[in-house]
C-alpha positions as CSV (number, residue, x, y, z in Angstrom):
1,X,-138.9,79.5,66.0
2,X,-135.8,79.2,63.9
3,X,-135.8,77.3,60.6
4,X,-134.2,74.3,62.4
5,X,-137.0,74.1,65.0
6,X,-139.7,74.6,62.4
7,X,-138.4,71.8,60.3
8,X,-137.8,69.4,63.2
9,X,-139.9,66.3,63.4
10,X,-139.6,62.8,64.8
11,X,-137.8,60.7,62.2
12,X,-136.6,57.2,62.7
13,X,-133.7,55.4,61.1
14,X,-134.4,52.8,58.4
15,X,-136.9,50.2,59.5
16,X,-135.5,46.6,60.1
17,X,-132.0,48.0,60.3
18,X,-129.5,47.8,63.2
19,X,-130.6,51.3,64.3
20,X,-134.4,50.9,63.5
21,X,-135.2,52.0,67.1
22,X,-133.2,55.3,66.8
23,X,-134.5,58.7,66.1
24,X,-132.4,60.9,63.9
25,X,-131.3,64.0,65.7
26,X,-129.6,67.0,64.0
27,X,-127.5,69.6,65.8
28,X,-129.1,72.2,68.0
29,X,-131.8,72.8,70.5
30,X,-134.2,70.1,69.3
31,X,-131.8,67.3,70.2
32,X,-132.6,67.5,73.9
33,X,-136.3,66.9,73.3
34,X,-135.6,64.1,70.8
35,X,-133.3,62.3,73.2
36,X,-135.8,62.5,76.1
37,X,-138.4,60.8,73.8
38,X,-135.8,58.3,72.6
39,X,-135.4,57.1,76.2
40,X,-139.1,56.3,76.4
41,X,-139.0,54.6,73.0
42,X,-136.2,52.3,74.1
43,X,-137.9,51.5,77.4
44,X,-141.1,50.6,75.5
45,X,-139.3,48.4,73.0
46,X,-137.2,46.6,75.5
47,X,-139.5,46.1,78.5
48,X,-143.1,46.8,77.6
49,X,-143.8,45.6,74.1
50,X,-144.8,41.9,73.9
51,X,-142.6,40.1,71.4
52,X,-140.8,36.8,71.0
53,X,-137.5,38.4,70.2
54,X,-134.4,38.7,72.5
55,X,-133.5,42.1,73.9
56,X,-131.2,43.2,71.1
57,X,-133.6,41.9,68.4
58,X,-136.4,43.8,70.1
59,X,-134.6,47.0,69.1
60,X,-133.5,46.0,65.6
61,X,-136.4,44.0,64.2
62,X,-139.0,46.7,64.1
63,X,-140.8,48.0,61.0
64,X,-142.3,51.3,60.2
65,X,-145.6,50.4,62.0
66,X,-143.8,49.4,65.2
67,X,-141.7,52.6,65.0
68,X,-144.9,54.7,64.9
69,X,-146.4,52.7,67.8
70,X,-143.3,53.2,69.9
71,X,-143.3,56.9,69.2
72,X,-147.0,57.2,70.1
73,X,-146.4,55.4,73.4
74,X,-143.4,57.5,74.2
75,X,-145.2,60.8,73.5
76,X,-148.3,59.8,75.5
77,X,-146.2,58.6,78.4
78,X,-144.3,61.9,78.5
79,X,-147.4,64.1,78.2
80,X,-149.2,62.0,80.8
81,X,-146.3,62.5,83.2
82,X,-146.1,66.2,82.5
83,X,-149.8,66.4,83.3
84,X,-149.3,64.9,86.7
85,X,-150.7,61.5,85.7
86,X,-154.2,63.1,85.5
87,X,-154.3,64.7,82.0
88,X,-152.5,65.1,78.7
89,X,-153.0,67.8,76.1
90,X,-152.1,67.2,72.5
91,X,-151.6,70.1,70.1
92,X,-152.2,69.6,66.4
93,X,-152.2,72.1,63.5
94,X,-155.6,72.7,61.9
95,X,-156.1,74.0,58.4
96,X,-157.9,77.1,59.6
97,X,-156.5,79.8,61.9
98,X,-158.0,79.4,65.4
99,X,-156.5,82.6,67.0
100,X,-155.1,85.8,65.8
101,X,-152.1,87.2,67.5
102,X,-152.7,90.1,69.9
103,X,-151.2,93.5,69.1
104,X,-147.4,93.6,69.2
105,X,-147.0,90.0,68.2
106,X,-146.1,88.7,64.7
107,X,-148.1,85.9,63.1
108,X,-146.0,82.9,62.2
109,X,-148.7,81.0,60.3
110,X,-148.1,78.1,62.6
111,X,-149.1,79.0,66.2
112,X,-152.3,80.5,65.0
113,X,-153.5,77.2,63.6
114,X,-152.9,75.1,66.7
115,X,-155.8,73.3,68.3
116,X,-155.7,71.7,71.7
117,X,-157.1,68.2,72.5
118,X,-157.3,67.4,76.2
119,X,-157.5,63.8,77.6
120,X,-158.2,62.6,81.1
121,X,-157.2,59.0,80.4
122,X,-153.7,58.0,79.2
123,X,-155.0,55.3,77.0
124,X,-157.2,57.7,75.1
125,X,-154.3,60.1,74.6
126,X,-152.1,57.3,73.3
127,X,-154.8,56.2,70.9
128,X,-155.3,59.7,69.6
129,X,-151.6,60.2,69.2
130,X,-151.3,56.9,67.4
131,X,-154.2,57.9,65.0
132,X,-152.4,61.2,64.3
133,X,-148.8,60.0,64.5
134,X,-147.9,61.5,61.1
135,X,-148.6,65.0,62.6
136,X,-145.5,64.4,64.7
137,X,-143.3,62.4,62.3
138,X,-144.2,63.6,58.9
139,X,-141.9,65.8,56.9
140,X,-142.9,69.5,57.4
141,X,-145.2,68.5,60.3
142,X,-143.4,70.7,62.9
143,X,-143.7,67.6,65.1
144,X,-141.1,68.6,67.7
145,X,-142.6,72.1,68.2
146,X,-146.1,70.5,68.4
147,X,-144.8,68.1,71.1
148,X,-143.1,71.0,73.0
149,X,-146.4,72.9,73.0
150,X,-148.2,69.7,74.1
151,X,-145.8,69.4,77.0
152,X,-146.3,73.0,78.1
153,X,-150.1,72.7,78.0
154,X,-150.1,69.3,79.7
155,X,-148.0,70.6,82.5
156,X,-150.0,73.9,82.6
157,X,-148.5,77.3,82.4
158,X,-149.1,77.8,86.1
159,X,-146.9,74.8,87.0
């Protein structure tokens, strides 16, 4: 992965601002993934989340905790759909190396530490993602790459 991809993570605009619902997207290849997730975030905030606010206020009046919840829902929804509504796989980085690259491949100190977590219920996947949301939105978390791997494994390589 390029430096841009390796550094990409899910980062919201300032909480309680006019753009509190918006993900920050830099230039380049990660933008397409961020915008797909952004669509799910807006759908959740406008139509699913139970709140007393009007539609515009539903987007602007969210704090950091609501941002994390919206992101967890969006990631889980997307992974569940990729898994054919029967499974979701979430990839996280562990502190230990779980696999060594085969001959001819170069270690990147990232891929070797990925661990897969499979879920057969959407609610369980969403709760797990919510519990580990900083793995996707934290600075230096490789959050977008982890989500891309999660999409591939949820969809399965055969499909």
